N, C-alpha and C positions, 0 to 999 in steps of 0.2 A: 447586452453587448458582448460579443465574443472577440477572440483574437488577441492582439498584442496589448490592449489597454488594461488588462487585468493581470493580477498575480497568477503565476502558474498553479495548477492543481498538483497535488501529490496523492495518487491513489495508493493506499497502503493495505497490503495483505497482513494477516496476523500469523497464521501457522507457517513457520519458516523464518520470516523477518523478525517477528517479536517473540514468538515461542519457538526456540530452536528444537530440532528433533533429528534423529537419525544416527546419533552416536550412542554410546552406552549411557544409560540414565545417570549413573554416578558421575559422569563427566560434566554435568550441568549444575551450576550453582542454583540455589533457590533463594527467593526473596520473600520476606514476610511483610504483610501490610496490616494496618489497624482496621481494615474494612471488615464489616460483618459479611460472611459469605451468604449470598443469595442462592436459592436453589439453582437458578440458571448459571451461577458462577461457581459451581462445585467442581469444575474440571481441575484435577490435580496438576495439570501442566501449566496452569496460570502462574504457579509459583516460580516458573522459569523466566517470567518476564522481568527484565531489569527495569526498575523504576526510573533509572536515568534516561530511558528512552523518551519519556514524556517531555521533559524540558528541552532535550535535544531536538525532538520533532517540532515542538512549538516554536523554537527559535529559527526554524527554516523559513526562508522568505517565500512562502506558498500557502495555499489553502489546502488543508489536510482533508481527505475523504477516505472513509473506510471502503475498501474494495476486497471484501472477504465473505466467506460463507458464514461467518459469525453474524453477519447482518446487524440488526439492532442490538444484539447481545454484546457487540464490540463496545457500544456506548455504556451498557450496563455493567459489564464485567471487566473490561480492559481499560477504558478511559479513566475511571476513578483510581485504578491501581497505579497509573503512571502520571496522574495529574493533568490529564487533558480534559477539555470541555467536551460536551456532546458534539460530534462531528456529523457532517452529511454522510449518508450511507448509500452506496450504489445498490439499487434494487435490480436484481438479476432477472432477465426475462425468462419466460418458460422455454424449455428446450424445444427446438424445431428441427425440421429436416435440414435446414441450412447449417445448424450446429453440428449435425452428424457429418455433413460434407466437410465442414471446417476441421473437425476432429480427425477425419481420415487424411486430410491434407497437412496435419500437424499444427493447426492453429489452436491456441488455447481458447477454451470456451468463454473466458472473460474479455478477450481482445476486442471483439466487435462492440460489446456493450460499453466498454470504457471509451472507445473512440466516439461512440454516439453520445455518451454522457458529457464528454469534454466539449462537444459541439464546436470544434475548431480552436478551442482554447489550448494553450501550451500545457503539457502535463508530463510529470514523471510517474512511472508505475514501478512500485517496489514489490517484488514477488519472488518466490523461489522456483517458479515453473516457467519463466519466460524463455523463449527460444528465438533463434534467428528467423524462424518462420513468422513469429509474432512481430519482430522488428521490421521485416520486409513488408508485411501487410499494413502495419501502421504507417510506414513511410509512403506507401502507395495510396492510402485512403484517408489520411489525416492532414489537414491543411496547416495546422499549427506545429510548433516545435514539440518533439516528444523524446523522452529518455525512458527506455525500458531497461530497468536496472535489476538484474538477477542477483539475489542474495543466496549465499550458501546456507541451506537450512540447518546444517549441523552447527553453524556458528551464530546464525541470526545477524542482525545489523551490527556492523563493526565500525571502528573509527574510519577505516578506509571507505566504507559505504557512505558515511556521513560526509566525508570530504568530497567524494564524487558528486553527491546530491547537492551540497552547498555550492560547489563550483558551477555546476550546470544551472542551478536555479538562479544564481547571481548573473550569469550570462544571459539568461532568458527573461529577466525582469524588464518591464517596460522602461524606456529611457527616462521618463519623467516621474517615476514612482508608480506604484500600483493604484488603481482606482477602487 
């Protein structure tokens, strides 16, 4: 079943929203965890992920989905750091000529895949690379509600971002609760 009977999806990017970057490295706090580092999880930038994101994301009235080039590593390296369960992961299609045309037109390479993955279901997309071109394309090609929310990569997700997401998700929930 697609459409309004289900909770909205929240497509979540990692680099930018959860791992801030772009400012001087000393400007970012680091967070320690008790996890044993796995080889796949040896990225030193992982220490920038605030563990408070996990409970805040889990409390949102939506179904979380990784929409990141981290792919399955997001479940192995990031979810445990912030206390999230394994989440669904968007599998990105192989690049095509259509992607090259989209890129020349200013459309993000994730946009078509996320609309396809949502299959008409309402969704929010949290990323640091969203543009007005993506918003216009989704508006023209997606039959459900959509919020394309750009996060400042120098700050990552902030209280203001969570407020925006919470308010939008609450307005988008099905009237008789999610199925």
